[in-house]
C-alpha positions in Angstrom: -115.9 18.8 36.5 -114.4 17.2 33.4 -110.8 18.1 32.7 -110.5 20.2 29.5 -108.8 18.4 26.7 -105.8 20.3 25.3 -106.0 21.2 21.7 -103.4 20.2 19.2 -101.9 23.7 19.1 -101.2 23.7 22.9 -99.7 20.2 22.6 -97.4 21.2 19.8 -96.3 24.3 21.7 -95.4 22.1 24.7 -93.6 19.6 22.5 -91.6 22.4 20.8 -90.8 24.0 24.2 -89.5 20.5 25.3 -87.3 20.2 22.2 -86.1 23.8 22.5 -84.5 23.0 25.8 -82.9 19.8 24.4 -81.3 20.8 21.0 -79.5 17.5 20.6 -82.8 15.7 20.8 -84.3 18.1 18.2 -81.4 17.4 15.9 -81.8 13.6 16.3 -85.5 14.0 15.5 -84.8 16.1 12.4 -82.3 13.5 11.2 -84.9 10.8 11.8 -82.5 8.8 14.1 -84.7 8.8 17.2 -87.4 6.5 18.6 -90.6 8.6 18.3 -92.6 6.4 20.7 -90.0 6.5 23.4 -89.5 10.3 23.0 -93.3 10.8 23.3 -93.3 8.8 26.5 -90.5 11.0 27.9 -92.4 14.1 27.0 -95.6 12.7 28.6 -93.7 12.2 31.9 -93.0 15.9 31.9 -96.5 16.9 30.7 -98.7 14.1 32.1 -102.0 15.8 31.0 -101.1 15.6 27.3 -102.3 12.9 25.1 -99.6 10.4 24.0 -101.2 10.2 20.5 -101.1 14.0 20.2 -97.5 14.1 21.3 -96.5 11.5 18.7 -98.5 13.5 16.0 -96.7 16.7 17.0 -93.3 15.0 16.9 -94.0 13.5 13.4 -95.1 16.9 12.2 -92.0 18.6 13.5 -89.8 15.9 12.1 -91.3 16.2 8.6 -91.5 19.9 8.3 -88.9 21.8 6.3 -86.4 23.5 8.5 -83.9 26.2 7.8 -82.0 25.0 10.8 -81.6 21.6 9.2 -80.1 23.4 6.1 -77.7 25.3 8.4 -76.5 22.1 9.8 -75.6 20.9 6.4 -73.3 24.0 6.1 -72.0 23.4 9.6 -71.0 19.9 8.6 -69.3 21.2 5.6 -67.4 23.7 7.7 -66.4 20.9 10.1 -65.1 18.9 7.2 -63.0 21.9 6.1 -61.6 22.3 9.6 -58.1 21.1 10.7 -58.5 18.7 13.6 -55.6 17.5 15.6 -55.2 15.3 18.7 -52.7 16.1 21.4 -51.7 13.9 24.3 -49.5 14.8 27.2 -51.9 17.4 28.4 -52.7 18.5 32.0 -55.5 20.7 33.2 -54.7 23.1 36.2 -57.4 24.9 38.1 -56.1 27.6 40.5 -57.8 30.3 42.5 -55.0 32.7 41.3 -52.9 33.1 38.2 -49.9 30.8 37.8 -46.6 31.4 36.2 -46.9 28.5 33.7 -46.8 28.1 30.0 -50.2 27.2 28.7 -52.1 26.3 25.6 -55.2 28.0 26.9 -56.3 29.9 30.0 -59.8 30.4 31.0 -60.5 33.1 33.6 -63.6 32.2 35.7 -65.2 34.2 38.5 -63.2 32.5 41.3 -60.5 30.5 39.5 -58.3 30.2 36.4 -58.3 27.0 34.3 -55.1 26.3 32.4 -54.6 23.7 29.7 -50.9 23.0 29.6 -48.5 20.9 27.4 -46.5 18.7 29.7 -43.7 18.4 27.2 -43.2 22.2 27.1 -43.3 22.7 30.9 -40.9 21.7 33.6 -42.2 20.9 37.1 -45.9 21.9 37.3 -46.9 24.1 40.3 -48.4 21.9 42.9 -50.2 23.3 46.0 -53.1 22.7 48.1 -55.2 25.2 46.2 -54.2 23.9 42.7 -56.3 21.1 41.2 -54.4 18.9 38.7 -56.1 16.7 36.1 -53.9 14.3 34.2 -54.6 11.5 31.7 -56.4 13.9 29.4 -56.1 14.7 25.7 -57.0 17.8 23.7 -58.7 18.0 20.4 -57.7 21.2 18.5 -60.2 22.3 15.8 -59.1 25.2 13.6 -62.0 26.1 11.3 -62.6 28.5 8.4 -63.4 32.0 9.6 -67.1 31.6 8.4 -68.0 29.7 11.6 -68.0 33.0 13.4 -71.2 33.8 11.6 -72.8 30.4 11.5 -74.8 29.3 14.6 -74.7 25.7 15.8 -71.0 24.8 15.1 -70.0 24.0 18.7 -73.4 22.3 19.2 -72.8 20.0 16.3 -69.4 19.1 17.7 -70.8 18.3 21.1 -73.7 16.2 19.4 -71.2 14.1 17.6 -69.2 13.4 20.7 -72.4 12.8 22.7 -73.5 10.2 20.1 -70.5 8.1 20.8 -70.5 8.5 24.5 -67.5 10.8 24.9 -67.7 13.1 27.9 -66.3 16.6 27.4 -64.2 17.8 30.3 -63.3 21.3 29.0 -64.5 23.2 26.0 -63.0 26.5 24.9 -64.2 28.2 21.7 -62.9 31.6 20.6 -63.2 33.0 17.1 -62.5 30.1 14.7 -60.5 27.9 17.1 -62.1 25.3 19.4 -60.2 23.2 22.0 -62.0 20.2 23.6 -60.4 18.3 26.5 -61.5 14.6 27.0 -60.3 11.7 29.0 -57.1 10.2 27.4 -59.0 6.9 26.9 -61.6 8.8 24.8 -59.0 10.8 22.7 -58.8 8.6 19.6 -62.6 8.0 19.5 -63.3 11.7 19.8 -60.8 12.6 17.1 -62.1 10.0 14.7 -65.7 11.1 15.4 -64.8 14.7 14.4 -62.7 13.9 11.3 -64.8 11.1 9.8 -68.1 12.3 8.3 
């Protein structure tokens, strides 16, 4: 029995689903900074029964269509430009199964542990124990943004996309209200800072 050929509608649905799970790829597509042929081949690997030509057609259609999300990102970029971005070295990340008596920049309470970002210059001897994981040689990027970001989706995503585009790995990311703290390797600190302050 001959295999039923999928219509363009079902191909486009599959392509949109693929992009929905990969927002950074969707953003690169909308910005027209992605290799369509290579992306089509990657999608075909996931959906081998789809036609490569139909996948490319769908990608081109999605890339060219007007997008409210694209307009939102213009506003997100504007808010990022208005944000105060600072780079802080001499940072240590502590992960402990219980609370610690330590001065911290940020504390994140997880299900089975607490993660502290501490300023080495403001603390004396850091608590060291078999249950405390210490990560040194890191830097923190502080982003203080206009209050509007609380009502604009995609702000944190745009930050991570920028860092991803230059190969910077995020070790920790804390976002609350209009303040975002990103921890990266110290060797990536300057690159991350420049990527976020230069449009």
